Residue frames relative to the residue before (quaternion, step in Angstrom):
aa qw qx qy qz dx dy dz
X 1.0000 0.0000 0.0000 0.0000 0.00 0.00 0.00
X 0.4118 -0.7235 0.4853 0.2675 3.62 -0.67 1.00
X 0.5938 -0.5724 0.4050 0.3946 3.59 -1.11 0.55
X 0.4539 -0.6725 0.5149 0.2768 3.54 -1.13 0.71
X 0.5276 -0.6208 0.4628 0.3495 3.60 -1.05 0.67
X 0.4051 -0.7050 0.5310 0.2387 3.55 -1.10 0.75
X 0.4517 -0.6516 0.5395 0.2833 3.55 -1.16 0.69
X 0.4868 -0.6839 0.4552 0.2968 3.61 -0.93 0.83
X 0.6329 -0.5762 0.3657 0.3658 3.60 -1.16 0.58
X 0.5986 0.5777 -0.3648 0.4182 3.61 1.18 -0.36
X 0.5974 0.6036 -0.3600 0.3862 3.60 1.18 -0.47
X 0.2927 -0.7102 0.6110 0.1916 3.52 -1.32 0.50
X 0.1333 -0.7843 0.6040 0.0469 3.55 -1.06 0.84
X 0.2008 -0.7594 0.6020 0.1437 3.56 -1.29 0.35
X 0.2004 -0.7383 0.6347 0.1088 3.50 -1.30 0.61
X 0.4252 -0.6969 0.5171 0.2570 3.57 -0.85 0.99
X 0.1951 -0.7747 0.5945 0.0916 3.58 -1.05 0.86
X 0.3086 -0.7686 0.5422 0.1417 3.54 -0.69 1.19
X 0.6810 -0.4935 0.3779 0.3873 3.54 -1.28 0.55
X 0.7056 0.4881 -0.2711 0.4364 3.60 0.84 -0.99
X 0.6967 0.4907 -0.2705 0.4478 3.61 1.18 -0.43
X 0.7588 0.2774 -0.1836 0.5599 3.59 1.25 0.05
X 0.1903 -0.7490 0.6291 0.0834 3.54 -0.59 1.22
X 0.2455 -0.8296 0.4858 0.1243 3.55 0.02 1.33
X 0.6214 0.5595 -0.3612 0.4128 3.62 1.01 -0.68
X 0.7626 0.2912 -0.1668 0.5531 3.60 1.13 -0.65
X 0.3474 -0.7593 0.4638 0.2962 3.58 1.36 0.00
X 0.3991 0.6844 -0.5028 0.3457 3.57 0.88 1.00
X 0.1430 -0.7963 0.5862 0.0425 3.53 -0.76 1.12
X 0.4424 -0.7023 0.5014 0.2442 3.55 -0.95 0.94
X 0.5408 -0.6083 0.4724 0.3382 3.57 -1.11 0.69
X 0.5346 0.6478 -0.3990 0.3679 3.60 1.22 -0.40
X 0.4840 0.6545 -0.4410 0.3780 3.59 1.23 -0.27
X 0.8356 0.1180 -0.0319 0.5355 3.61 0.92 -0.86
X 0.5010 0.6684 -0.4182 0.3568 3.62 1.23 0.23
X 0.6951 0.4822 -0.3576 0.3956 3.56 -1.12 0.75
X 0.5821 -0.5655 0.4629 0.3564 3.53 -1.39 -0.26
X 0.8416 0.1692 -0.1332 0.4953 3.54 -1.26 0.53
X 0.0862 0.8163 -0.5566 0.1278 3.54 0.85 1.08
X 0.3518 -0.7424 0.5372 0.1911 3.57 -0.77 1.07
X 0.0474 0.7594 -0.6464 0.0563 3.52 -0.97 0.99
X 0.2560 -0.7451 0.5852 0.1918 3.57 -1.29 0.07
X 0.4335 -0.7300 0.4913 0.1944 3.51 -1.11 0.89
X 0.3708 -0.7409 0.5214 0.2043 3.57 -0.74 1.09
X 0.5437 0.6009 -0.4049 0.4234 3.61 1.24 -0.18
X 0.7047 0.4472 -0.2462 0.4927 3.60 1.22 -0.48
X 0.7975 0.0234 0.0258 0.6023 3.59 0.87 -1.00
X 0.4366 -0.6902 0.5043 0.2804 3.59 -1.13 0.60
X 0.7333 -0.4362 0.2904 0.4331 3.57 -1.31 0.20
X 0.6336 0.5353 -0.3415 0.4419 3.61 0.90 -0.86
X 0.6763 0.4805 -0.2926 0.4755 3.61 0.89 -0.92
X 0.6790 0.4997 -0.2958 0.4491 3.58 0.94 -0.87
X 0.6148 0.5276 -0.3606 0.4623 3.61 0.97 -0.71
X 0.6219 0.5423 -0.3396 0.4514 3.61 1.00 -0.76
X 0.6659 0.4874 -0.2889 0.4854 3.57 0.95 -0.92
X 0.6638 0.5165 -0.3142 0.4404 3.60 0.85 -0.96
X 0.6640 0.4916 -0.3165 0.4661 3.60 0.89 -0.89
X 0.6693 0.5082 -0.3099 0.4447 3.60 0.89 -0.89
X 0.7605 0.4038 -0.2054 0.4652 3.59 0.91 -0.91
X 0.8342 0.3247 -0.0930 0.4360 3.55 0.89 -0.96
X 0.5148 0.6764 -0.4259 0.3100 3.63 1.12 -0.37
X 0.6667 0.5085 -0.3024 0.4533 3.61 1.14 -0.51
X 0.4070 0.7407 -0.4497 0.2891 3.58 1.30 0.00
X 0.5792 -0.5701 0.4464 0.3745 3.60 -1.17 0.51
X 0.6391 0.5311 -0.3205 0.4547 3.61 1.23 -0.41
X 0.5946 -0.5992 0.3512 0.4051 3.57 1.28 0.11
X 0.7150 -0.4619 0.3290 0.4089 3.51 -1.37 0.16
X 0.5519 -0.5700 0.4883 0.3633 3.53 -1.33 0.31
X 0.1540 -0.8213 0.5470 0.0498 3.59 -0.71 1.10
X 0.7906 -0.0262 0.0511 0.6096 3.58 1.23 -0.44
X 0.2460 -0.7079 0.6140 0.2478 3.52 -1.36 -0.15
X 0.2908 -0.7218 0.5982 0.1911 3.52 -1.26 0.51
X 0.1853 -0.7968 0.5708 0.0707 3.56 -0.78 1.06
X 0.0900 0.7676 -0.6323 0.0541 3.54 -1.11 0.77
X 0.4772 -0.6392 0.5253 0.2961 3.52 -1.22 0.61
X 0.5628 -0.6211 0.4247 0.3423 3.59 -0.98 0.85
X 0.6579 0.5127 -0.3111 0.4555 3.60 0.93 -0.86
X 0.6406 0.5092 -0.3158 0.4803 3.60 1.06 -0.76
X 0.6127 0.5368 -0.3349 0.4736 3.59 1.03 -0.80
X 0.6759 0.4906 -0.2874 0.4689 3.58 0.92 -0.93
X 0.6314 0.5290 -0.3312 0.4602 3.60 1.02 -0.79
X 0.6327 0.5230 -0.3280 0.4676 3.60 0.97 -0.85
X 0.6561 0.5175 -0.3067 0.4558 3.59 0.95 -0.86
X 0.6870 0.4844 -0.2802 0.4636 3.60 0.93 -0.91
X 0.7208 0.4411 -0.2417 0.4769 3.60 1.08 -0.72
X 0.4536 0.6978 -0.4443 0.3315 3.59 1.28 -0.14
X 0.6457 -0.5445 0.3698 0.3871 3.60 -1.18 0.56
X 0.7212 0.1951 -0.1602 0.6451 3.58 1.25 -0.48
X 0.2518 -0.8343 0.4625 0.1632 3.61 0.33 1.28
X 0.0067 -0.7803 0.6243 -0.0363 3.53 -1.08 0.85
X 0.3676 -0.7030 0.5662 0.2237 3.57 -1.04 0.84
X 0.1262 -0.8036 0.5800 0.0440 3.56 -0.35 1.23
X 0.0751 -0.7726 0.6288 0.0443 3.54 -1.09 0.75
X 0.2234 -0.7091 0.6449 0.1773 3.52 -1.31 0.39
X 0.1078 -0.8263 0.5528 0.0080 3.56 -0.58 1.20
X 0.5195 -0.6353 0.4802 0.3098 3.53 -0.98 0.92
X 0.0973 0.7821 -0.6067 0.1038 3.57 -0.95 0.92
X 0.0147 -0.8532 0.5211 0.0145 3.60 0.75 1.03
X 0.1823 -0.7570 0.6201 0.0954 3.53 -1.15 0.78
X 0.6789 -0.5018 0.3413 0.4133 3.56 -1.21 0.46
X 0.7786 0.3248 -0.1734 0.5081 3.58 0.91 -0.91
X 0.7663 0.1798 -0.1635 0.5948 3.60 1.28 0.13
X 0.1780 -0.8226 0.5328 0.0885 3.60 0.05 1.27
X 0.6423 0.5263 -0.3185 0.4571 3.61 1.24 -0.31
X 0.4241 0.7360 -0.4490 0.2771 3.61 1.28 -0.12
X 0.0618 0.7518 -0.6538 0.0598 3.53 -1.16 0.82
X 0.2506 -0.7675 0.5672 0.1625 3.58 -1.27 0.21
X 0.2859 -0.6574 0.6608 0.2225 3.49 -1.37 0.46
X 0.2355 -0.8520 0.4481 0.1334 3.61 -0.06 1.26
X 0.5872 0.6035 -0.3778 0.3851 3.60 1.13 -0.51
X 0.5138 -0.6305 0.4904 0.3131 3.55 -1.29 0.49
X 0.1524 -0.8053 0.5711 0.0469 3.57 -0.43 1.25
X 0.3537 -0.7561 0.5206 0.1796 3.55 -0.70 1.15
X 0.6921 -0.4692 0.3486 0.4235 3.56 -1.30 0.28
X 0.6734 0.5105 -0.2965 0.4449 3.59 0.89 -0.94
X 0.6706 0.4759 -0.2910 0.4890 3.57 0.94 -0.88
X 0.6115 0.5530 -0.3470 0.4470 3.59 1.01 -0.78
X 0.6379 0.5347 -0.3287 0.4463 3.60 0.95 -0.86
X 0.6595 0.4987 -0.3109 0.4688 3.63 0.97 -0.82
X 0.6372 0.5167 -0.3231 0.4718 3.58 1.00 -0.81
X 0.6598 0.5218 -0.3067 0.4454 3.58 0.90 -0.95
X 0.6201 0.5429 -0.3375 0.4547 3.60 1.05 -0.75
X 0.7062 0.4704 -0.2539 0.4642 3.60 1.10 -0.70
X 0.5138 0.6682 -0.4152 0.3423 3.61 1.24 -0.20
X 0.2920 -0.6672 0.6488 0.2205 3.51 -1.26 0.58
X 0.2544 -0.7998 0.5297 0.1225 3.59 -0.56 1.16
X 0.0907 -0.7716 0.6291 0.0245 3.54 -0.97 0.97
X 0.3266 -0.7003 0.5988 0.2104 3.55 -0.90 0.94
X 0.6991 -0.4678 0.3221 0.4344 3.57 -1.25 0.32
X 0.3311 -0.7731 0.5133 0.1707 3.57 -0.52 1.22
X 0.6067 0.5651 -0.3594 0.4283 3.60 1.21 -0.31
X 0.5737 0.6093 -0.3798 0.3942 3.59 1.18 -0.49
X 0.8060 0.2913 -0.2193 0.4664 3.51 -1.15 0.65
């Protein structure tokens, strides 16, 4: 399989946040939002938030982790800076990985630890469902 093209540092990406990963009453977010390998994200350069929320609800609301309640947005360059400045520096990349039902899909292929995930989550801009209301 040929390597996937990398998204440029100027791009902004979003990660869907499940109900189970965010205790809204205490504003506590689980590291599981960004922990692990091949983290699925979506590129705002391809689809806007309204379109992405539609895709996320259709694909992910049935998850054992509960419905999608928000998305977290971060700039690719900022994500990479956080990785490089981490106590165990890591070169993070975001690779294009379009899917039939989400042409904006991309992945962060590196293994993100719990500690690094917490720093990334702190840097996210949280968006509630723009389709609501």
